C-alpha positions in Angstrom: 30.3 17.6 -41.9 23.8 19.8 -41.9 25.7 22.6 -43.5 28.9 20.8 -44.4 30.6 17.8 -45.6 31.2 15.9 -42.3 29.2 13.1 -40.9 25.5 12.6 -40.4 25.7 11.9 -36.7 26.3 15.5 -35.8 22.6 16.4 -36.1 22.1 15.2 -32.6 23.1 17.8 -30.1 24.3 18.4 -26.6 23.4 21.9 -25.5 25.3 24.0 -23.1 27.5 21.2 -21.9 30.4 22.4 -19.7 33.5 20.4 -18.9 35.3 22.2 -16.1 39.0 21.7 -15.1 40.4 22.5 -11.8 43.6 24.6 -11.4 44.9 28.1 -11.8 47.7 29.9 -13.9 50.0 28.8 -16.7 53.4 29.4 -18.3 53.6 33.0 -19.5 50.9 34.2 -17.2 48.1 33.1 -14.8 44.4 32.9 -15.5 42.4 33.4 -12.3 38.8 32.2 -11.8 37.5 35.2 -13.9 40.0 34.4 -16.6 39.2 30.7 -17.2 39.7 29.6 -20.7 36.5 28.9 -22.6 36.3 26.8 -25.7 33.1 26.5 -27.7 33.2 23.4 -29.9 30.9 21.9 -32.4 29.3 18.5 -31.7 30.6 15.9 -34.1 28.9 12.9 -32.6 25.6 11.6 -31.3 25.0 11.6 -27.5 22.3 8.9 -27.8 24.8 6.6 -29.5 27.6 7.4 -27.0 29.6 9.1 -29.7 29.3 12.7 -28.4 32.4 14.9 -28.6 32.1 15.3 -24.9 34.0 12.1 -24.4 37.0 13.4 -26.3 37.0 16.8 -24.6 36.6 15.1 -21.2 39.7 13.1 -21.8 41.9 15.7 -23.5 41.1 18.4 -20.8 41.7 16.0 -18.0 45.1 15.0 -19.5 45.9 18.7 -20.0 45.1 19.8 -16.5 47.2 16.9 -15.1 50.3 18.4 -16.7 49.2 22.1 -16.5 47.4 22.4 -13.2 47.5 26.2 -13.3 45.1 26.5 -16.2 41.4 26.2 -16.1 39.4 25.3 -19.2 35.7 25.0 -19.9 34.4 23.4 -23.0 30.9 24.2 -24.3 29.5 21.9 -26.9 27.0 23.2 -29.4 25.2 21.7 -32.4 26.3 22.6 -35.9 22.9 24.2 -36.5 23.6 26.7 -33.7 27.3 27.2 -33.3 28.0 29.8 -36.0 25.1 32.0 -34.8 25.9 31.5 -31.1 29.6 32.4 -31.4 28.8 35.4 -33.5 26.3 36.5 -30.8 28.9 36.1 -28.1 31.4 38.1 -30.0 28.9 40.9 -30.7 27.9 41.0 -27.0 31.5 41.4 -26.0 31.6 38.0 -24.4 33.8 36.1 -26.9 35.1 32.7 -25.9 38.9 32.2 -25.8 38.6 29.6 -28.5 36.0 28.2 -30.9 36.0 25.1 -33.1 33.5 25.6 -36.0 33.2 25.9 -39.8 34.4 29.4 -40.5 36.8 32.0 -39.2 37.4 34.7 -41.7 34.7 37.1 -40.7 36.3 37.3 -37.2 39.8 37.6 -38.7 38.6 40.5 -40.8 37.3 42.2 -37.7 40.7 41.9 -36.0 39.3 39.7 -33.3 41.7 36.7 -33.6 45.2 35.9 -32.6 47.3 34.6 -35.5 49.0 31.3 -35.5 52.5 32.8 -35.0 51.2 34.5 -31.8 50.0 31.1 -30.4 52.1 28.2 -31.8 55.7 27.3 -32.2 57.2 27.5 -35.7 57.2 23.7 -35.9 53.6 23.4 -34.9 52.5 26.0 -37.4 54.5 24.3 -40.2 53.0 20.9 -39.4 49.6 21.7 -41.0 48.8 20.1 -44.3 49.5 22.7 -47.0 46.0 22.9 -48.6 44.5 23.4 -45.2 47.1 25.9 -44.1 46.5 27.9 -47.3 42.7 27.9 -46.7 43.2 29.0 -43.1 45.2 32.1 -44.1 44.2 35.6 -44.8 46.9 37.1 -46.9 50.0 35.2 -45.7 48.9 34.9 -42.1 47.3 31.9 -40.6 44.2 32.7 -38.4 42.0 29.6 -38.9 43.9 26.6 -37.4 42.7 23.5 -39.3 41.5 20.8 -36.9 40.0 18.0 -38.9 39.2 17.7 -42.6 37.6 15.5 -45.2 37.6 15.1 -49.0 35.0 13.8 -51.4 35.1 10.8 -53.7 32.5 9.2 -55.9 31.0 6.2 -54.2 29.2 3.4 -56.0 27.3 0.3 -54.8 29.4 -2.6 -56.1 26.6 -5.1 -55.9 24.2 -2.9 -57.9 26.9 -2.2 -60.4 27.6 -6.0 -60.8 23.9 -6.8 -61.2 23.6 -4.1 -63.9 26.5 -5.5 -65.8 28.7 -2.4 -65.3 31.3 -4.4 -63.4 31.9 -8.0 -64.6 31.2 -10.6 -62.0 34.4 -11.6 -60.2 36.3 -8.5 -61.4 38.9 -7.1 -59.1 39.4 -3.9 -61.0 36.1 -2.2 -60.1 34.6 0.7 -61.9 37.1 3.2 -63.5 35.1 6.0 -65.1 37.1 8.6 -67.1 34.5 11.0 -68.2 30.9 12.2 -67.5 29.8 10.0 -70.4 30.9 6.9 -68.4 28.9 8.1 -65.4 25.8 8.7 -67.6 26.2 5.2 -69.1 26.4 3.6 -65.7 23.3 5.5 -64.5 21.4 4.5 -67.6 22.3 0.8 -66.9 21.3 1.1 -63.3 17.9 2.6 -64.2 17.3 -0.2 -66.7 17.9 -2.7 -63.9 15.3 -1.0 -61.7 17.6 0.9 -59.3 15.5 3.6 -57.6 18.1 6.3 -57.7 20.9 5.6 -60.2 22.8 8.8 -59.1 21.9 10.8 -56.0 22.6 14.5 -56.5 21.8 16.5 -53.3 21.4 20.1 -54.5 18.9 20.9 -51.7 19.6 23.7 -49.3 21.4 21.5 -46.7 24.7 21.2 -48.6 24.3 22.0 -52.2 27.4 24.1 -52.3 29.5 20.9 -51.8 27.8 18.9 -54.6 27.9 21.9 -57.0 31.6 22.5 -56.4 32.5 18.9 -57.2 30.7 19.1 -60.6 32.1 22.5 -61.4 35.7 21.5 -60.7 35.4 18.5 -62.9 34.6 20.7 -65.8 37.4 23.2 -65.2 35.2 25.7 -63.3 34.6 26.4 -59.6 33.7 29.2 -57.4 36.7 31.4 -58.0 39.1 32.1 -60.9 42.9 31.8 -60.8 43.1 35.3 -59.3 40.8 34.4 -56.5 37.8 36.4 -57.7 34.4 34.8 -57.7 33.4 33.3 -61.0 30.1 31.8 -60.1 28.5 32.3 -63.5 31.5 31.4 -65.6 31.0 29.7 -69.0 32.3 26.4 -67.5 29.8 26.5 -64.7 26.9 27.3 -67.0 28.0 24.4 -69.2 28.2 22.1 -66.2 24.6 22.6 -65.0 23.3 22.6 -68.6 24.9 19.2 -69.1 23.4 17.9 -65.8 20.0 19.1 -66.7 20.0 17.6 -70.2 21.9 14.4 -69.6 20.9 13.3 -66.1 17.7 15.2 -65.1 15.8 14.9 -68.4 16.3 11.1 -68.8 15.3 10.5 -65.2 18.6 9.2 -63.9 18.6 11.1 -60.6 15.7 9.3 -58.9 12.3 10.4 -57.8 13.3 13.4 -55.8 14.4 16.5 -57.8 18.0 17.5 -57.0 16.8 20.9 -55.7 14.7 19.2 -53.1 17.2 16.4 -52.2 19.3 17.0 -49.1 22.6 15.3 -48.3 21.3 13.5 -45.2 18.4 11.9 -47.2 20.7 11.0 -50.1 23.2 9.4 -47.7 20.5 7.4 -45.8 19.2 6.1 -49.1 22.7 5.0 -50.1 23.0 3.0 -46.9 19.7 1.3 -47.6 21.0 0.1 -51.0 18.6 2.4 -53.0 21.3 4.5 -54.6 23.7 3.4 -57.3 26.3 6.2 -56.8 26.8 9.6 -55.2 29.6 11.8 -53.9 30.5 10.9 -50.3 33.1 11.2 -47.5 34.8 8.7 -45.2 32.2 8.4 -42.5 29.5 7.5 -45.1 31.6 4.7 -46.4 32.0 3.2 -43.0 28.3 3.6 -42.2 27.3 1.9 -45.5 29.7 -1.0 -45.0 28.4 -1.5 -41.5 25.0 -2.0 -43.1 26.2 -4.5 -45.6 26.8 -2.3 -48.6 29.9 -3.0 -50.6 31.3 0.4 -51.5 33.6 1.3 -54.3 35.2 4.8 -54.3 36.8 6.6 -57.3 37.7 10.1 -58.2 35.0 12.2 -59.8 35.5 11.8 -63.6 36.2 14.8 -65.8 33.7 16.2 -68.2 33.9 15.3 -71.8 34.4 19.0 -72.6 37.4 19.5 -70.4 40.0 17.9 -72.8 43.0 19.0 -70.8 44.4 15.6 -69.8 44.6 16.8 -66.2 42.8 15.2 -63.3 40.4 17.6 -61.8 41.0 18.5 -58.1 38.9 16.9 -55.4 36.8 19.0 -53.0 38.2 19.3 -49.5 36.6 20.7 -46.4 38.1 21.6 -43.0 36.8 22.8 -39.7 38.7 25.6 -37.9 40.0 26.3 -34.4 40.3 30.0 -33.7 41.5 32.0 -30.7 39.9 35.3 -29.7 42.0 38.3 -28.4 39.2 39.7 -26.2 40.3 38.1 -22.9 44.0 38.5 -23.4 44.9 34.9 -22.6 47.3 34.4 -25.5 49.9 32.4 -23.5 47.4 30.1 -21.9 45.6 29.5 -25.2 48.8 28.8 -27.0 49.8 26.3 -24.3 46.5 24.5 -24.5 46.4 24.4 -28.3 50.0 23.0 -28.5 48.7 20.2 -26.3 45.4 19.6 -28.3 47.3 19.5 -31.6 49.7 16.7 -30.4 49.5 13.7 -32.7 47.9 11.5 -30.1 45.0 13.8 -29.4 44.3 14.9 -33.0 44.5 11.3 -34.3 42.1 10.2 -31.5 39.5 12.8 -32.5 39.8 12.1 -36.3 39.7 8.4 -35.7 36.4 8.6 -33.7 34.6 10.2 -36.6 36.5 8.7 -39.6 37.8 12.2 -40.5 41.3 13.2 -41.5 43.7 14.9 -39.1 45.0 18.3 -40.2 48.7 17.9 -39.6 51.4 16.0 -41.5 52.7 14.1 -38.5 49.2 13.0 -37.2 48.3 11.9 -40.7 51.5 9.7 -40.8 50.7 8.4 -37.3 47.2 7.3 -38.3 48.3 5.9 -41.6 50.9 3.8 -39.9 48.5 2.3 -37.3 45.1 0.7 -37.3 43.6 4.2 -36.8 43.3 4.7 -40.6 42.3 1.9 -42.9 43.1 1.8 -46.6 39.8 3.5 -47.5 40.5 6.4 -45.1 44.0 6.6 -46.6 42.4 7.0 -50.1 40.6 10.1 -48.8 43.8 11.4 -47.2 45.6 11.1 -50.6 42.7 13.0 -52.2 42.9 15.7 -49.6 46.6 16.5 -50.4 45.7 17.9 -53.8 42.2 19.1 -52.9 40.6 22.5 -53.4 38.7 24.0 -50.5 35.9 26.5 -50.3 37.1 30.2 -50.3 36.7 30.3 -46.5 39.3 33.0 -46.2 36.8 35.5 -47.7 34.7 37.1 -45.0 31.7 37.1 -47.3 31.8 33.4 -47.9 29.3 32.6 -45.2 26.6 34.7 -47.0 27.6 33.6 -50.4 27.7 29.9 -49.6 24.2 30.2 -48.1 23.0 31.9 -51.3 24.5 29.0 -53.3 22.9 26.4 -51.1 19.4 27.8 -51.4 19.4 28.5 -55.1 21.8 26.4 -57.2 19.4 23.4 -57.4 17.0 25.5 -59.4 19.6 25.5 -62.2 18.7 21.9 -63.1 15.0 21.9 -62.4 13.1 20.8 -65.5 11.9 24.4 -66.1 15.1 25.9 -64.8 17.5 28.1 -66.8 21.1 27.3 -65.7 22.5 30.6 -67.0 19.9 32.8 -65.4 20.1 31.0 -62.0 23.9 31.2 -61.9 23.9 34.9 -62.9 21.4 35.6 -60.2 23.6 33.9 -57.6 26.6 35.8 -58.9 24.7 39.1 -58.6 23.8 38.3 -55.0 27.5 37.3 -54.3 28.6 40.7 -55.7 26.2 42.4 -53.3 27.5 40.4 -50.4 31.1 41.3 -51.2 30.2 45.0 -51.3 28.5 44.8 -48.0 31.7 43.6 -46.4 
């Protein structure tokens, strides 16, 4: 959650699906037939497995129109592979939807195309968003990207493989508790000696390399930006990170038969559910999928590098998807009414629970945590999200920069690769992208 951290099921698509609602008008102004609200939303599920997002939007829009019969709403569901491009095309053509739910918002905010949260939501509703998500959805001090669902990453390991390799004593209830990268390397070495095909799966292929790279960079005190918010892609810490990976994991053959630069997230995750991978960085839905296939999954925070020596626990990586509202059609009141309804705890918890994701609000998180809608494993991810660091999605150039990272960062750990040269090349392209904005 594919270009992002969320689940694997979203590669199956429902194109051009419309969910119409009957009715006309709303509080604060009426929308006639030509002013029907349009929402373009990403597909999170799998139509063939009856998990399409259509089911959620069918229900929530039916419930909404029952209490607001004056407002019409149409929901168009698009695949993740297409939605960014299609929404951008609509906006450029002067046919922007009223709302969109997708992976980025800042380029539209920079163009002055979006309503801000204070223009749409009550003070209580705006204040209800989890703080790290609210911060990431803001440009300056104004919230434009309304976080919808989120996820965080933890380090997964196959408990059975770890027990067989002697990393976890048989009958132990404490599990694996790595403190440093050396512990991770030692575990990978033991797994390889036991014949595990891929001791550690590191997907630095073009599908989602920016997620894996950020996890490793943060655990060595680096990351994509410095404390001032400026990009620091070729920082000393980041160069050290990829040099360590190349020398300590790639060179000894601890990352399996597929080079990291060629390994995509979906393939790595599928191999984990087949029991072929000892450990990898994952998110809640993968944990549920693996357990459903008989894999006993342990989850821990990514250990810090041996070079960090700060005593602080590195931040986890968090990711969110964003609801945004376009000004073009002038339906501010109707949009605000609909979004206040969508963001009710019941609706947000329903959507998050369907896909083992995390709701974006404080109250919905508490609701799920207090019911059967969130198990103890999902709660672990919610706790990780509270202190997580997100991508710099508030930067309009991030879409271009993240694509550059995805397509190039894996070369830093290729056997013949030069981490410093690759990172400096990426940093140079990022500088060009910033100037172009």
